[in-house]
C-alpha positions in Angstrom: -52.0 -89.3 -48.8 -52.8 -85.8 -50.3 -51.3 -85.7 -54.0 -50.1 -82.4 -55.4 -53.0 -82.4 -57.8 -55.8 -82.5 -55.2 -53.5 -80.0 -52.9 -53.7 -77.2 -55.9 -57.0 -77.9 -56.4 -56.8 -78.4 -59.8 -58.8 -81.0 -62.2 -58.1 -82.8 -65.4 -58.7 -86.3 -67.1 -55.8 -88.5 -67.3 -55.8 -90.8 -69.7 -53.7 -94.4 -69.2 -51.9 -95.3 -71.9 -48.5 -97.1 -73.0 -45.4 -94.5 -74.3 -43.5 -95.2 -77.1 -40.6 -92.9 -77.5 -37.8 -92.3 -80.0 -34.7 -94.3 -80.1 -32.2 -91.3 -81.0 -31.0 -88.4 -78.7 -28.1 -86.2 -77.9 -26.5 -87.0 -74.8 -25.6 -84.2 -72.2 -23.6 -84.2 -69.1 -25.4 -85.7 -65.9 -26.7 -82.3 -64.2 -26.6 -81.8 -60.2 -30.1 -83.1 -59.4 -32.2 -81.0 -57.4 -35.8 -81.7 -55.5 -39.1 -80.2 -55.6 -39.8 -79.4 -51.8 -43.6 -80.8 -52.1 -42.0 -83.9 -52.0 -41.3 -83.7 -48.2 -44.1 -81.3 -47.5 -45.5 -83.3 -44.1 -41.8 -83.0 -42.8 -41.2 -79.1 -43.7 -44.2 -78.2 -42.1 -42.9 -79.8 -39.0 -39.4 -78.6 -39.0 -38.1 -77.1 -42.0 -34.1 -76.7 -41.1 -33.8 -80.4 -40.1 -35.7 -81.7 -43.0 -33.6 -79.8 -45.1 -30.6 -81.1 -43.6 -31.4 -84.5 -44.5 -32.3 -83.4 -48.0 -28.5 -82.3 -48.2 -27.5 -85.7 -46.8 -29.1 -87.6 -50.1 -26.7 -85.3 -51.9 -29.2 -82.9 -53.5 -27.6 -79.8 -54.7 -30.4 -77.7 -56.0 -33.8 -76.3 -54.2 -37.3 -75.6 -55.4 -39.5 -74.6 -52.9 -43.4 -74.9 -52.9 -46.0 -72.5 -51.3 -47.2 -74.1 -48.2 -49.9 -73.1 -45.0 -46.4 -71.6 -43.3 -45.7 -69.5 -46.6 -43.4 -69.6 -49.2 -40.8 -70.8 -47.2 -42.4 -72.9 -44.5 -42.1 -70.6 -41.6 -38.6 -69.3 -42.6 -37.8 -65.5 -43.7 -36.6 -65.5 -47.6 -33.1 -64.5 -46.5 -32.9 -67.4 -44.2 -34.2 -70.0 -46.8 -31.5 -69.0 -48.9 -28.9 -69.0 -46.3 -30.0 -72.1 -44.4 -29.5 -73.8 -48.3 -26.4 -72.2 -49.3 -24.7 -73.5 -45.3 -26.0 -77.0 -46.2 -24.3 -77.1 -49.8 -27.4 -76.3 -51.6 -28.7 -73.7 -54.1 -32.3 -72.3 -54.2 -33.0 -71.8 -57.6 -36.6 -71.8 -57.6 -40.1 -71.6 -56.1 -43.7 -72.4 -56.9 -46.0 -69.8 -56.4 -49.3 -68.6 -57.8 -50.2 -65.8 -59.7 -52.4 -63.9 -57.9 -53.4 -60.7 -56.5 -50.1 -61.0 -53.8 -47.7 -61.6 -56.9 -45.9 -58.6 -55.7 -45.4 -59.7 -52.7 -44.1 -63.0 -53.7 -41.7 -61.5 -56.5 -40.0 -59.5 -53.6 -39.5 -62.6 -51.5 -38.3 -64.5 -54.1 -35.7 -61.5 -54.9 -35.0 -61.5 -51.3 -34.0 -65.3 -51.2 -31.7 -65.0 -53.9 -33.8 -67.7 -56.0 -33.5 -67.3 -59.8 -37.1 -68.7 -61.0 -40.5 -67.9 -59.9 -42.5 -70.8 -61.3 -46.6 -70.4 -61.5 -47.7 -73.8 -60.2 -51.2 -73.7 -61.5 -53.6 -71.9 -64.2 -54.6 -67.8 -62.7 -57.6 -68.3 -64.3 -60.4 -71.4 -64.9 -61.5 -72.4 -68.4 -60.1 -75.6 -70.7 -60.5 -73.6 -73.5 -58.9 -71.8 -76.1 -59.7 -68.5 -75.1 -58.9 -69.0 -71.4 -55.4 -70.2 -72.6 -54.9 -67.2 -74.5 -55.6 -64.9 -71.8 -53.6 -66.9 -69.4 -50.4 -66.6 -71.7 -51.3 -62.8 -71.8 -51.1 -62.8 -68.2 -47.6 -65.1 -68.3 -46.2 -62.8 -70.6 -47.2 -59.8 -68.0 -45.5 -61.7 -65.3 -42.5 -62.5 -67.1 -41.8 -58.5 -67.7 -42.4 -57.8 -64.1 -40.0 -60.5 -63.2 -37.4 -59.3 -65.5 -38.0 -55.9 -63.9 -36.8 -57.5 -60.3 -33.9 -59.7 -61.7 -36.4 -62.8 -61.4 -37.3 -65.1 -64.6 -40.9 -66.3 -64.6 -42.3 -69.7 -65.5 -45.1 -72.0 -65.4 -45.3 -75.6 -64.4 -47.6 -78.5 -66.0 -49.7 -80.9 -65.1 -51.7 -83.0 -67.1 -54.8 -80.7 -67.8 -53.3 -78.6 -69.7 -52.6 -81.5 -72.4 -56.2 -81.8 -73.4 -57.6 -80.4 -76.5 -60.1 -77.6 -77.8 -61.5 -77.6 -81.2 -58.6 -79.7 -82.4 -56.0 -77.5 -80.5 -53.6 -79.0 -77.4 -54.4 -76.5 -75.2 -50.7 -76.4 -73.6 -49.3 -75.7 -77.2 -50.9 -72.4 -76.7 -49.2 -71.5 -73.9 -46.2 -72.3 -75.7 -47.3 -70.5 -78.8 -48.5 -67.4 -77.2 -45.7 -66.4 -74.9 -42.4 -65.1 -75.1 -39.6 -67.2 -74.7 -37.9 -64.6 -72.9 -40.0 -64.0 -70.5 -42.1 -67.2 -69.7 -39.7 -70.2 -68.7 -41.6 -73.6 -69.1 -40.5 -76.1 -66.2 -42.0 -79.5 -68.0 -43.3 -82.2 -65.6 -42.4 -85.1 -67.4 -44.5 -87.6 -65.5 -48.0 -85.7 -65.8 -47.3 -85.6 -69.5 -47.1 -89.1 -69.7 -50.4 -89.3 -67.6 -51.7 -87.1 -70.5 -50.7 -90.0 -72.9 -48.2 -87.4 -74.5 -44.6 -87.6 -75.0 -42.1 -85.7 -73.7 -39.6 -85.7 -76.8 -42.2 -84.3 -79.3 -42.0 -81.1 -77.0 -38.4 -81.1 -77.0 -38.3 -81.5 -80.7 -41.3 -79.0 -81.4 -39.7 -76.3 -79.3 -36.2 -76.7 -78.6 -34.7 -74.9 -75.8 -37.8 -73.7 -74.4 -37.6 -76.2 -71.4 -35.1 -74.7 -69.0 -36.7 -76.3 -65.7 -37.9 -80.2 -65.6 -39.4 -81.9 -63.1 -38.1 -85.5 -63.1 -41.2 -87.8 -62.2 -41.8 -91.3 -63.0 -45.5 -92.5 -62.8 -47.6 -95.5 -62.3 -50.2 -95.4 -65.1 -52.4 -98.1 -63.6 -53.6 -95.2 -61.0 -51.8 -92.0 -62.6 -49.6 -91.6 -59.1 -45.9 -90.9 -59.0 -43.7 -93.9 -57.9 -39.9 -94.6 -57.3 -37.5 -93.9 -60.1 -37.7 -97.1 -62.5 -41.1 -98.4 -61.3 -43.1 -96.7 -63.7 -43.8 -95.6 -67.5 -41.2 -92.7 -67.9 -38.0 -94.0 -69.7 -35.8 -91.8 -67.6 -32.4 -92.8 -69.4 -34.1 -91.7 -72.8 -35.1 -88.6 -71.2 -31.8 -88.0 -69.7 -30.4 -88.0 -73.6 -32.5 -84.8 -74.3 -31.1 -82.5 -71.9 -29.3 -80.2 -74.6 -32.1 -80.4 -77.2 -34.2 -79.5 -74.4 -32.7 -76.6 -73.2 -32.8 -77.8 -69.4 -30.3 -76.4 -66.8 -32.3 -77.4 -63.8 -33.9 -81.0 -63.1 -35.9 -81.3 -60.0 -36.9 -84.6 -58.7 -40.4 -85.1 -57.3 -42.2 -87.6 -56.1 -45.8 -87.3 -54.1 -46.6 -90.8 -53.3 -44.0 -93.1 -51.8 -43.6 -97.2 -51.0 -42.4 -96.4 -47.8 -41.0 -92.9 -46.5 -40.2 -90.1 -48.6 -36.5 -89.8 -47.2 -35.9 -93.6 -48.2 -38.0 -93.1 -51.8 -35.9 -90.3 -52.6 -32.7 -92.3 -51.4 -33.7 -94.9 -54.1 -34.1 -92.0 -56.8 -30.7 -90.6 -56.1 -29.3 -94.1 -56.2 -31.2 -95.1 -59.5 -29.6 -91.8 -61.1 -26.0 -92.7 -60.3 -26.6 -96.1 -62.2 -27.5 -94.2 -65.4 
């Protein structure tokens, strides 16, 4: 099974370990949950509209797309993607893209689709060192300015390798410290944070209000692969108590590996969330 990590061809050393979470937090109302469409990548490649219909049937209300071999919207036109989602009672909120020499066209498509966020899904340049991350932060600020001019919001989605350190500094913290909050909106993937043996709550406390988007992903730390909710190491119930502090507006479920099928796994995840 191709994982999202190998799909975007990024590498990082994953640390396996237990996560100890604080016991206090501020509760918040449960949001309308969304899904990152990479969870359904194979089905979308075969029949995008039919797959979106199935997702809507699970009670999903928000959609985040992911770049694919058929383009940003699985062969659908940007306007069509937004319209199909709306007709199914869902809202196209965000999309994962690359920050590259086609970014202007990416922004144009995002604006045409009606989505709010454009999320860079991997670092635009290589180098696990401070200088590269400072350079990336500068590029992110410029991309954020460009998106703002088009009525969009730019953001970044982490994996585990951003939490490596260089000269005693956690590289992800450089992105947080060197980017302008009004221009660069962070989407925290909670699953990859714990794979990196870090604590999501530490980041909610250190950078309150900086994470308007989450990827809610449970992880099996024995093999560093995603799993159905409640089967992995992420304390989902506790995470949900910190929505207000984190600043989250949109929570997207993502699962890359499955016990059976993507639809059955996502149904399990939705049922799990209903019991919280």
